[in-house]
C-alpha positions in Angstrom: 7.2 7.8 -19.7 5.0 7.9 -22.9 1.4 6.4 -22.4 2.8 4.0 -25.1 5.0 2.7 -23.1 3.1 2.3 -19.7 0.5 0.3 -21.6 3.0 -2.3 -22.7 5.0 -2.6 -19.3 1.4 -3.4 -17.9 0.5 -5.4 -20.8 4.0 -7.7 -20.2 3.1 -7.5 -16.4 -0.1 -8.8 -16.7 1.1 -11.8 -18.8 2.6 -12.9 -15.4 -0.4 -13.0 -12.8 -3.0 -15.6 -12.1 -5.9 -16.3 -14.4 -8.4 -15.0 -10.8 -6.0 -11.7 -10.4 -5.2 -9.0 -13.4 -3.6 -5.6 -13.6 -6.4 -2.7 -14.9 -5.2 0.2 -16.1 -8.4 2.2 -16.1 -10.7 2.2 -13.2 -14.0 4.9 -13.4 -16.0 5.5 -10.3 -19.1 6.4 -11.3 -19.0 9.7 -9.9 -15.4 10.7 -11.0 -15.1 12.5 -14.0 -14.5 10.2 -17.3 -10.6 10.8 -18.1 -9.8 10.1 -14.2 -7.9 7.3 -13.8 -7.9 5.9 -10.1 -6.9 2.5 -10.2 -3.3 2.6 -12.6 -1.1 -0.4 -12.2 -3.9 -1.8 -9.4 -4.1 -5.1 -8.8 -7.5 -6.5 -8.9 -9.9 -9.5 -7.8 -12.2 -11.6 -9.4 -15.6 -11.2 -6.5 -16.5 -15.4 -7.5 -15.4 -18.7 -6.0 -12.6 -20.3 -8.0 -10.8 -24.2 -7.7 -7.5 -22.4 -8.7 -3.5 -23.0 -7.0 -1.7 -20.8 -9.2 0.3 -17.8 -8.6 -2.6 -17.5 -5.5 -1.5 -14.6 -3.3 -2.4 -15.9 0.5 -2.4 -13.1 3.4 1.3 -11.7 2.7 3.0 -10.9 -0.8 5.5 -12.8 -0.4 3.5 -15.9 0.4 2.5 -17.3 -3.0 0.8 -20.8 -3.7 2.1 -22.1 -6.2 1.6 -25.7 -6.0 -0.9 -28.1 -5.5 0.6 -29.2 -2.8 1.0 -25.6 -1.5 -2.6 -25.4 -1.7 -2.5 -28.8 0.9 -0.1 -27.1 3.2 -1.9 -23.9 3.3 -5.6 -26.2 3.4 -3.9 -27.5 6.4 -2.6 -24.4 8.0 -6.0 -22.7 7.3 -8.0 -25.6 9.0 -6.2 -25.3 11.8 -5.6 -21.6 12.8 -9.3 -21.7 12.6 -10.2 -24.8 14.6 -7.6 -22.4 17.1 -10.1 -19.5 16.7 -12.7 -21.6 17.9 -10.6 -22.8 20.5 -9.3 -19.6 21.9 -13.2 -18.1 21.7 -14.2 -21.4 24.5 -10.6 -21.3 27.0 -11.7 -17.3 27.1 -14.6 -17.6 28.1 -13.6 -20.3 30.8 -10.3 -18.3 31.7 -13.3 -15.8 32.6 -15.0 -17.2 34.5 -12.3 -18.8 36.5 -10.5 -15.5 36.9 -13.2 -13.8 38.8 -11.7 -12.9 42.4 -14.0 -10.6 44.0 -17.5 -12.4 44.6 -20.4 -11.1 47.5 -23.9 -12.0 48.4 -26.3 -9.3 49.3 -29.3 -10.2 51.0 -32.3 -7.8 50.9 -35.1 -8.2 52.6 -39.0 -8.7 50.7 -42.2 -9.1 52.0 -43.3 -12.9 51.9 -47.0 -14.1 51.9 -49.2 -13.6 54.9 -46.8 -10.7 56.1 -43.8 -12.3 56.6 -40.1 -11.0 55.7 -38.4 -13.5 53.3 -34.2 -12.8 52.9 -32.9 -12.9 49.1 -29.7 -13.6 48.5 -27.6 -11.6 45.4 -24.4 -12.9 43.6 -22.2 -10.3 42.3 -19.1 -11.2 40.0 -16.5 -8.8 39.7 -13.0 -8.4 38.0 -9.8 -6.1 39.4 -9.0 -3.7 36.2 -5.2 -4.2 37.0 -4.7 -8.1 37.8 -2.9 -10.5 35.5 -6.3 -12.6 34.5 -7.8 -9.2 33.2 -4.8 -8.7 31.3 -4.0 -12.2 30.0 -7.8 -11.7 28.9 -6.6 -8.3 27.1 -3.4 -10.6 25.2 -6.1 -13.1 24.2 -8.2 -11.3 22.8 -5.9 -9.4 21.3 -5.2 -12.4 19.4 -8.4 -13.5 18.7 -9.2 -10.2 17.1 -6.1 -10.9 14.2 -6.5 -14.3 13.8 -10.5 -13.6 13.0 -9.3 -11.1 10.4 -6.9 -13.7 9.3 -9.9 -16.4 8.9 -12.1 -13.2 6.7 -9.5 -11.8 4.5 -8.5 -15.9 3.6 -12.1 -16.6 3.0 -12.4 -13.6 0.9 -10.0 -14.4 -1.7 -12.7 -16.6 -2.6 -10.4 -19.8 -3.6 -13.5 -22.2 -2.5 -10.2 -24.6 -0.6 -9.2 -22.1 1.2 -13.1 -21.5 1.9 -13.7 -25.3 2.6 -10.2 -25.1 5.3 -11.9 -22.3 7.1 -15.6 -23.0 7.0 -14.1 -27.1 8.4 -11.6 -25.6 10.6 -14.2 -23.3 12.5 -16.9 -26.5 12.6 -14.5 -29.1 13.6 -13.1 -26.7 16.5 -16.9 -26.2 17.7 -17.4 -29.4 17.8 -13.9 -30.4 20.0 -14.3 -27.6 22.3 -17.3 -26.4 22.7 -19.6 -29.2 23.9 -18.7 -28.9 27.1 -19.5 -25.3 27.1 -22.7 -24.1 29.4 -25.3 -22.7 27.0 -27.7 -20.7 27.8 -30.3 -20.1 25.0 -32.1 -16.6 25.1 -35.4 -17.3 23.0 -35.6 -13.6 22.9 -32.0 -13.6 21.0 -32.2 -13.5 17.0 -29.8 -12.9 15.4 -26.2 -14.2 15.9 
């Protein structure tokens, strides 16, 4: 296939893509030689936020948004996915607290005032590795990781509608599910 024919095929395929996605025939890196083609026929995405809903792929090649109604449906689905993610985090914490099976109390004598001896009690909580609660936690953890990566990839489309859906869903989920959560604030912790 000649270079002229390849460019014609690529140019005709560029016409069918969205304004936010375009094919590139050459992609140079500063570390490669000038004639070295890295991304021939590669789909590139603009890295700026946009409010488009025409020819907008969502996670899978067969899932493409083309109308405002499809974008509204995607917005609602992403909103609920982000809410589900927040609810799943809180549910896992709650299940972990309920599944802690082996509780031991250890008492140790410690010196007290005026030569007296006081007893100090420590509570030790554990969980068995080969137990149903731990297996359930493992499965829920896998689901949580997959959902979190889906939300990250959705946000990385830079579609403002979908980014708003992720943020609003996460905020709503946190508001609805974590108000009962016991919060311990560590004033020395500066990272989230």
